[in-house]
Rosetta silent file (secondary structure, phi, psi, omega in degrees, C-alpha in Angstrom):
SEQUENCE: KDDAPHSPLFRLFSTALIIETMLIMASAFMRLLLYEQAYGLTTLRLYAHAFMVWLAAVFLVLSYKIFVDARERTFAFRIFVLAIAFLAAMNVLNPDAYIARRNIERFAATGKLDAHYLALLSDDAIFESITALALLDENARAGLARDMSRRLSALRDDPFFSRWQSFHLARNAARRILEARSEELEAYKESFSYPGDPLPQAPMTP
SCORE:     score description
SCORE:     0.000 S_00000001
   1 L     0.000  -32.466 -179.497  -54.428  -70.941  -12.704 S_00000001
   2 L   -62.207  -29.292 -177.802  -53.180  -70.796  -16.321 S_00000001
   3 L   -96.279    0.282 -177.324  -52.265  -74.493  -16.156 S_00000001
   4 L   -73.836  141.337  178.353  -55.412  -75.656  -14.347 S_00000001
   5 L   -69.421  153.731  177.894  -57.734  -77.963  -16.343 S_00000001
   6 L   -71.902  151.798  179.111  -61.131  -76.692  -17.388 S_00000001
   7 L   -70.551  153.520  179.393  -64.131  -77.786  -15.356 S_00000001
   8 H   -57.073  -37.237 -179.909  -66.334  -80.587  -16.781 S_00000001
   9 H   -66.574  -41.901  177.876  -69.295  -78.213  -17.181 S_00000001
  10 H   -61.808  -42.208  179.127  -67.178  -75.736  -19.105 S_00000001
  11 H   -62.316  -41.013 -178.902  -65.945  -78.530  -21.360 S_00000001
  12 H   -61.891  -52.056 -178.065  -69.480  -79.707  -22.016 S_00000001
  13 H   -69.217  -36.236  178.388  -70.849  -76.309  -23.046 S_00000001
  14 H   -64.768  -42.156  178.242  -67.708  -75.392  -25.004 S_00000001
  15 H   -62.731  -41.649  178.763  -67.875  -78.635  -26.952 S_00000001
  16 H   -61.796  -42.879  179.581  -71.544  -78.029  -27.762 S_00000001
  17 H   -65.441  -41.110 -179.491  -70.763  -74.519  -29.026 S_00000001
  18 H   -64.425  -44.006  179.486  -67.846  -75.740  -31.123 S_00000001
  19 H   -62.562  -43.836  178.581  -69.943  -78.492  -32.714 S_00000001
  20 H   -61.427  -43.595 -179.770  -72.766  -76.053  -33.491 S_00000001
  21 H   -64.575  -41.533  179.573  -70.331  -73.572  -35.019 S_00000001
  22 H   -64.171  -36.891  177.639  -68.674  -76.273  -37.118 S_00000001
  23 H   -65.174  -42.143  177.698  -72.075  -77.375  -38.438 S_00000001
  24 H   -62.296  -43.011  179.405  -72.921  -73.803  -39.427 S_00000001
  25 H   -64.746  -40.677  178.312  -69.544  -73.470  -41.152 S_00000001
  26 H   -62.445  -40.491  177.718  -70.028  -76.781  -42.991 S_00000001
  27 H   -63.735  -44.941  179.041  -73.425  -75.570  -44.209 S_00000001
  28 H   -64.040  -38.213  179.309  -71.949  -72.246  -45.362 S_00000001
  29 H   -61.833  -45.727 -179.073  -69.069  -74.076  -47.057 S_00000001
  30 H   -68.801  -38.992  178.014  -71.435  -76.289  -49.034 S_00000001
  31 H   -62.604  -43.016  179.008  -73.728  -73.385  -49.966 S_00000001
  32 H   -66.375  -36.692  177.438  -70.755  -71.414  -51.264 S_00000001
  33 H   -62.535  -42.275  176.905  -69.541  -74.465  -53.172 S_00000001
  34 H   -63.458  -38.840  178.730  -72.932  -74.758  -54.880 S_00000001
  35 H   -63.783  -41.042  179.144  -72.804  -71.039  -55.723 S_00000001
  36 H   -66.323  -38.709  178.486  -69.349  -71.483  -57.271 S_00000001
  37 H   -63.580  -32.816 -178.096  -70.557  -74.445  -59.319 S_00000001
  38 H   -82.562  -38.022 -170.842  -73.407  -72.324  -60.673 S_00000001
  39 H  -121.550   -5.757  179.172  -71.598  -69.020  -61.262 S_00000001
  40 L    98.324  167.241 -177.059  -67.857  -69.735  -61.159 S_00000001
  41 L   -91.945  138.790  174.899  -65.023  -68.995  -58.772 S_00000001
  42 L  -128.348  170.935 -179.569  -64.025  -65.456  -57.777 S_00000001
  43 H   -60.491  -45.546 -178.940  -61.378  -64.009  -55.506 S_00000001
  44 H   -63.093  -43.123 -179.640  -63.872  -63.274  -52.741 S_00000001
  45 H   -65.749  -38.788  178.646  -65.388  -66.764  -52.912 S_00000001
  46 H   -63.762  -46.217 -179.171  -61.963  -68.416  -52.832 S_00000001
  47 H   -67.716  -33.384  176.052  -60.848  -66.450  -49.779 S_00000001
  48 H   -63.792  -44.090  177.559  -64.151  -67.130  -48.047 S_00000001
  49 H   -62.559  -46.648 -178.044  -63.690  -70.869  -48.578 S_00000001
  50 H   -63.380  -39.984 -179.300  -60.049  -70.754  -47.460 S_00000001
  51 H   -66.033  -36.164  177.600  -60.900  -68.735  -44.361 S_00000001
  52 H   -64.822  -37.244  176.443  -63.570  -71.247  -43.339 S_00000001
  53 H   -64.274  -44.548  178.891  -60.996  -74.044  -43.591 S_00000001
  54 H   -62.948  -41.765 -179.523  -58.578  -72.017  -41.462 S_00000001
  55 H   -64.676  -36.550  176.085  -61.316  -71.237  -38.941 S_00000001
  56 H   -62.316  -39.813  177.076  -62.167  -74.951  -38.667 S_00000001
  57 H   -64.180  -37.725  177.802  -58.504  -75.619  -37.836 S_00000001
  58 H   -62.136  -41.784  179.948  -58.662  -72.912  -35.159 S_00000001
  59 H   -68.564  -31.554  174.873  -61.655  -74.610  -33.520 S_00000001
  60 H   -66.516  -40.746  176.618  -59.815  -77.938  -33.572 S_00000001
  61 H   -65.232  -38.243  176.997  -56.893  -76.291  -31.793 S_00000001
  62 H   -63.024  -40.271  177.483  -59.359  -74.767  -29.323 S_00000001
  63 H   -62.594  -39.589  177.274  -60.795  -78.217  -28.644 S_00000001
  64 H   -62.415  -40.552  178.070  -57.287  -79.499  -27.973 S_00000001
  65 H   -62.696  -41.787 -176.507  -56.762  -76.656  -25.525 S_00000001
  66 H   -67.422  -39.577 -172.326  -59.996  -77.417  -23.701 S_00000001
  67 H  -100.310  -22.790 -172.980  -59.419  -81.153  -23.329 S_00000001
  68 L  -120.129  -56.116 -173.013  -55.638  -81.624  -23.342 S_00000001
  69 L  -129.212  106.104 -173.830  -53.517  -78.520  -22.836 S_00000001
  70 L   -87.254    2.737 -176.350  -55.167  -75.540  -21.141 S_00000001
  71 L   -67.905  126.782 -176.917  -52.158  -73.212  -21.277 S_00000001
  72 H   -67.056  -41.107 -177.016  -53.121  -69.882  -22.814 S_00000001
  73 H   -64.393  -41.293  178.892  -49.650  -69.058  -24.126 S_00000001
  74 H   -64.757  -39.854  177.991  -49.353  -72.387  -25.930 S_00000001
  75 H   -62.703  -45.128  179.947  -52.793  -71.895  -27.459 S_00000001
  76 H   -62.068  -38.832  179.846  -51.888  -68.400  -28.673 S_00000001
  77 H   -66.498  -40.554  179.073  -48.664  -69.711  -30.230 S_00000001
  78 H   -64.004  -39.213  177.496  -50.525  -72.461  -32.084 S_00000001
  79 H   -64.813  -39.109  177.131  -52.995  -69.924  -33.482 S_00000001
  80 H   -61.554  -43.717  178.097  -50.059  -67.779  -34.599 S_00000001
  81 H   -62.297  -41.273  177.855  -48.536  -70.777  -36.384 S_00000001
  82 H   -61.642  -39.981  179.467  -51.881  -71.483  -38.065 S_00000001
  83 H   -64.239  -44.054  178.075  -52.057  -67.874  -39.292 S_00000001
  84 H   -63.024  -42.347  179.428  -48.549  -68.065  -40.767 S_00000001
  85 H   -63.220  -37.979  178.882  -49.379  -71.419  -42.383 S_00000001
  86 H   -63.366  -46.988 -179.723  -52.581  -69.931  -43.876 S_00000001
  87 H   -64.022  -41.827  179.250  -50.712  -67.004  -45.428 S_00000001
  88 H   -64.042  -42.345 -179.407  -47.957  -69.272  -46.752 S_00000001
  89 H   -63.496  -39.733 -179.829  -50.495  -71.704  -48.248 S_00000001
  90 H   -67.967  -34.830  177.002  -52.350  -68.904  -50.035 S_00000001
  91 H   -68.816  -39.927  177.932  -49.105  -67.615  -51.525 S_00000001
  92 H   -67.017  -38.251  179.733  -48.139  -71.085  -52.722 S_00000001
  93 H   -62.463  -32.839 -175.625  -51.638  -71.603  -54.157 S_00000001
  94 L    59.761   76.544 -167.474  -51.332  -68.401  -56.215 S_00000001
  95 H   -51.515  -48.472 -175.013  -55.028  -67.461  -55.898 S_00000001
  96 H   -66.131  -39.807  177.228  -55.640  -65.652  -59.198 S_00000001
  97 H   -64.463  -38.624  178.609  -53.938  -68.343  -61.283 S_00000001
  98 H   -65.271  -41.975  179.277  -55.937  -70.981  -59.407 S_00000001
  99 H   -61.541  -44.405  179.222  -59.190  -69.090  -60.023 S_00000001
 100 H   -61.785  -44.724  179.831  -58.458  -68.857  -63.749 S_00000001
 101 H   -61.509  -45.812 -178.529  -57.672  -72.579  -63.971 S_00000001
 102 H   -63.301  -41.475 -179.136  -60.800  -73.578  -62.087 S_00000001
 103 H   -68.547  -34.730  177.151  -63.047  -71.363  -64.184 S_00000001
 104 H   -70.390  -38.456  175.266  -61.553  -72.695  -67.420 S_00000001
 105 H   -62.602  -40.226  177.294  -62.033  -76.261  -66.161 S_00000001
 106 H   -63.764  -37.967  178.112  -65.642  -75.365  -65.329 S_00000001
 107 H   -62.016  -40.033  178.925  -66.043  -73.992  -68.856 S_00000001
 108 H   -63.322  -29.762 -177.446  -64.858  -77.320  -70.299 S_00000001
 109 H   -89.848  -33.498 -172.487  -67.527  -79.100  -68.242 S_00000001
 110 H  -117.576  -17.625 -175.996  -70.436  -76.655  -68.504 S_00000001
 111 L    78.981   10.738 -178.757  -69.704  -74.310  -71.409 S_00000001
 112 L  -113.264  131.172  179.897  -70.077  -71.300  -69.088 S_00000001
 113 L  -156.901  132.047  173.457  -67.288  -68.776  -68.531 S_00000001
 114 L   -89.853   87.865 -176.292  -67.104  -65.126  -67.533 S_00000001
 115 H   -63.530  -34.272  179.643  -64.296  -64.196  -69.914 S_00000001
 116 H   -62.723  -37.977  179.661  -64.393  -60.555  -68.831 S_00000001
 117 H   -65.899  -34.610  177.713  -63.653  -61.572  -65.229 S_00000001
 118 H   -57.964  -39.836 -178.094  -60.572  -63.496  -66.394 S_00000001
 119 H   -70.641  -17.922 -178.555  -59.170  -60.276  -67.819 S_00000001
 120 H   -89.835   -8.090  177.806  -59.666  -58.506  -64.495 S_00000001
 121 L   -71.525  166.545 -175.174  -57.496  -60.972  -62.556 S_00000001
 122 L   -73.237  177.930 -179.332  -53.937  -60.028  -61.667 S_00000001
 123 H   -60.182  -24.797  179.950  -50.803  -60.677  -63.712 S_00000001
 124 H   -61.292  -23.819 -174.462  -50.408  -64.041  -61.999 S_00000001
 125 H   -98.369    1.078 -174.659  -53.359  -65.361  -64.015 S_00000001
 126 H   -60.473  -43.731 -177.548  -52.303  -64.195  -67.491 S_00000001
 127 H   -59.312  -43.548  179.025  -50.777  -67.529  -68.518 S_00000001
 128 H   -71.597  -42.717 -174.837  -53.971  -69.393  -67.665 S_00000001
 129 H   -65.455  -37.417 -176.077  -56.350  -66.716  -68.963 S_00000001
 130 H   -68.169  -25.043  178.982  -54.712  -66.403  -72.374 S_00000001
 131 H   -68.602  -21.064 -179.487  -55.220  -70.129  -73.006 S_00000001
 132 H   -67.813  -19.336 -179.184  -58.978  -69.544  -72.904 S_00000001
 133 H   -58.385  -35.161 -177.970  -58.791  -67.740  -76.273 S_00000001
 134 H   -76.972  -11.734 -175.011  -58.520  -71.090  -78.052 S_00000001
 135 L  -102.433  -21.782 -170.906  -61.587  -72.445  -76.253 S_00000001
 136 L   -85.530  160.169  172.138  -64.117  -69.632  -76.585 S_00000001
 137 L   -75.046  173.260 -171.559  -66.595  -68.853  -79.329 S_00000001
 138 H   -59.548  -41.950 -177.193  -65.953  -65.835  -81.529 S_00000001
 139 H   -66.572  -47.327  179.555  -67.933  -63.332  -79.457 S_00000001
 140 H   -67.540  -36.216  178.613  -66.397  -64.323  -76.114 S_00000001
 141 H   -64.382  -40.018  179.435  -62.939  -64.565  -77.686 S_00000001
 142 H   -62.652  -41.206 -179.916  -63.298  -61.047  -79.061 S_00000001
 143 H   -65.325  -45.452 -179.965  -64.183  -59.698  -75.618 S_00000001
 144 H   -66.783  -42.342  178.865  -61.289  -61.404  -73.865 S_00000001
 145 H   -63.906  -39.180  177.216  -58.818  -60.462  -76.609 S_00000001
 146 H   -59.279  -46.650 -179.756  -60.034  -56.846  -76.479 S_00000001
 147 H   -64.398  -41.393 -179.808  -59.434  -56.707  -72.719 S_00000001
 148 H   -67.030  -37.868  178.287  -56.028  -58.365  -73.014 S_00000001
 149 H   -63.325  -45.744  179.947  -54.992  -56.010  -75.810 S_00000001
 150 H   -69.132  -30.380  175.969  -55.915  -52.921  -73.812 S_00000001
 151 H   -67.544  -40.884  176.161  -54.192  -54.370  -70.791 S_00000001
 152 H   -61.514  -41.335  177.560  -51.014  -54.813  -72.827 S_00000001
 153 H   -60.283  -39.646  178.445  -51.305  -51.185  -73.955 S_00000001
 154 H   -64.397  -40.308  179.255  -51.536  -50.115  -70.314 S_00000001
 155 H   -67.298  -33.233  179.783  -48.411  -52.088  -69.455 S_00000001
 156 H   -74.966  -43.226 -166.792  -46.579  -50.516  -72.391 S_00000001
 157 H   -92.234  -26.152 -176.520  -47.694  -46.925  -71.984 S_00000001
 158 L   -74.188  117.016 -178.450  -47.938  -46.379  -68.239 S_00000001
 159 H   -63.063  -22.374  179.559  -44.595  -44.885  -67.073 S_00000001
 160 H   -58.964  -40.136 -175.826  -45.193  -46.321  -63.606 S_00000001
 161 H   -77.745  -14.342 -177.684  -44.577  -49.856  -64.897 S_00000001
 162 H   -87.917  -10.510 -179.291  -41.363  -48.889  -66.721 S_00000001
 163 L   -79.193  146.625 -177.692  -39.482  -47.831  -63.597 S_00000001
 164 H   -65.616  -28.234  179.263  -37.069  -50.284  -62.030 S_00000001
 165 H   -65.194  -22.490 -176.708  -38.715  -49.761  -58.624 S_00000001
 166 H   -96.619    5.574 -177.721  -41.920  -51.222  -60.062 S_00000001
 167 L   -62.441  134.643  179.536  -40.344  -54.367  -61.498 S_00000001
 168 L  -144.832  134.249 -175.650  -42.309  -57.484  -60.647 S_00000001
 169 H   -59.578  -45.845 -178.901  -41.699  -61.018  -61.911 S_00000001
 170 H   -64.233  -40.821  179.429  -45.383  -61.775  -62.520 S_00000001
 171 H   -66.108  -40.533  178.653  -45.935  -58.466  -64.322 S_00000001
 172 H   -64.208  -42.494  178.130  -42.842  -59.019  -66.460 S_00000001
 173 H   -64.813  -40.193  179.067  -43.966  -62.543  -67.350 S_00000001
 174 H   -62.207  -42.527 -179.627  -47.473  -61.275  -68.156 S_00000001
 175 H   -65.104  -40.684  178.856  -46.111  -58.640  -70.510 S_00000001
 176 H   -62.459  -40.572  179.714  -43.921  -61.192  -72.318 S_00000001
 177 H   -64.732  -44.957 -179.482  -46.918  -63.511  -72.777 S_00000001
 178 H   -69.059  -38.192  178.259  -49.107  -60.708  -74.097 S_00000001
 179 H   -62.764  -36.182 -179.005  -46.365  -59.324  -76.349 S_00000001
 180 H   -64.473  -23.191 -179.733  -45.927  -62.768  -77.910 S_00000001
 181 L  -119.462   25.564 -173.898  -49.575  -62.658  -79.020 S_00000001
 182 H   -62.217  -39.930 -178.788  -49.858  -58.907  -79.560 S_00000001
 183 H   -63.629  -43.204  178.541  -50.803  -59.126  -83.251 S_00000001
 184 H   -63.784  -40.947 -176.890  -53.640  -61.537  -82.508 S_00000001
 185 H   -71.558  -42.018 -175.271  -54.869  -59.418  -79.589 S_00000001
 186 H   -69.198  -19.085  175.750  -54.674  -56.040  -81.321 S_00000001
 187 L   -64.512  -22.771 -179.603  -56.873  -57.300  -84.134 S_00000001
 188 L  -104.393    4.771 -169.101  -59.689  -57.236  -81.565 S_00000001
 189 L   -55.173  -43.709 -177.774  -58.651  -54.041  -79.800 S_00000001
 190 L  -114.689   12.512 -173.077  -61.524  -51.879  -81.024 S_00000001
 191 L   -93.869   -3.229 -175.389  -63.792  -54.579  -82.372 S_00000001
 192 L  -148.758  144.444  174.258  -65.695  -55.403  -79.214 S_00000001
 193 L  -149.218  143.878  175.847  -67.119  -53.582  -76.223 S_00000001
 194 L   -85.022  137.589  179.946  -69.205  -54.595  -73.261 S_00000001
 195 L   -56.415  119.775  177.058  -72.403  -52.552  -72.821 S_00000001
 196 L    70.118   14.703 -175.724  -71.689  -49.821  -70.292 S_00000001
 197 L   -96.043  126.855  178.310  -68.302  -51.303  -69.393 S_00000001
 198 L   -73.463  165.689  177.621  -65.430  -48.880  -68.685 S_00000001
 199 L   -63.701  122.977 -179.895  -61.935  -49.445  -70.011 S_00000001
 200 L   -71.395  141.046  176.990  -60.282  -52.070  -67.763 S_00000001
 201 L   -98.975  153.875  177.777  -57.035  -51.063  -66.115 S_00000001
 202 L   -67.773  121.763 -178.917  -54.094  -53.392  -65.556 S_00000001
 203 L   -63.935  148.075  177.647  -54.518  -54.756  -62.001 S_00000001
 204 L   -83.493  123.782  175.463  -51.768  -54.038  -59.529 S_00000001
 205 L   -91.064  119.677 -177.880  -49.916  -57.147  -58.379 S_00000001
 206 L   -66.353    0.000    0.000  -48.787  -56.661  -54.744 S_00000001
């Protein structure tokens, strides 16, 4: 029974459901894209977009199962491969660095940038985020420099980060980048504050 082809009626209704679902996903994808164009890219928005792409691939594999190869075990293996490929692609993409680059590119086109959000990204994004200092106006530059300065202080002072068990390449690279511009950053350390904003902590890079 596992190798038996699906009935024509089952194929018809399954295809209709898949097409309807893909249309809904395409609509959601475009709506989210418009939201990102208006307000910028965030971690949640990036993962939502990526997951929709992965889910579309899953439905394509399901269509192949329905019309070509009905074996359940083969279908499950293909989904497993897709999951591994999704995780590998996200690691290669380096999400936080990608988010910082996209938001800085958006700033060049629109003049809009949430500089505070850049400072909240993980150590992977430090190289991209620090380049924004040269692009921002004085007020936004002061806010980003203030956050980066306090983040450097956290990396220096927190004993957790000084232990060899906590060594991380991205964190080490981030500290070197911030140390190289420490004098510039510390000039803004106490000169700017966001209304009602708590002191940002250095994000943990997994």
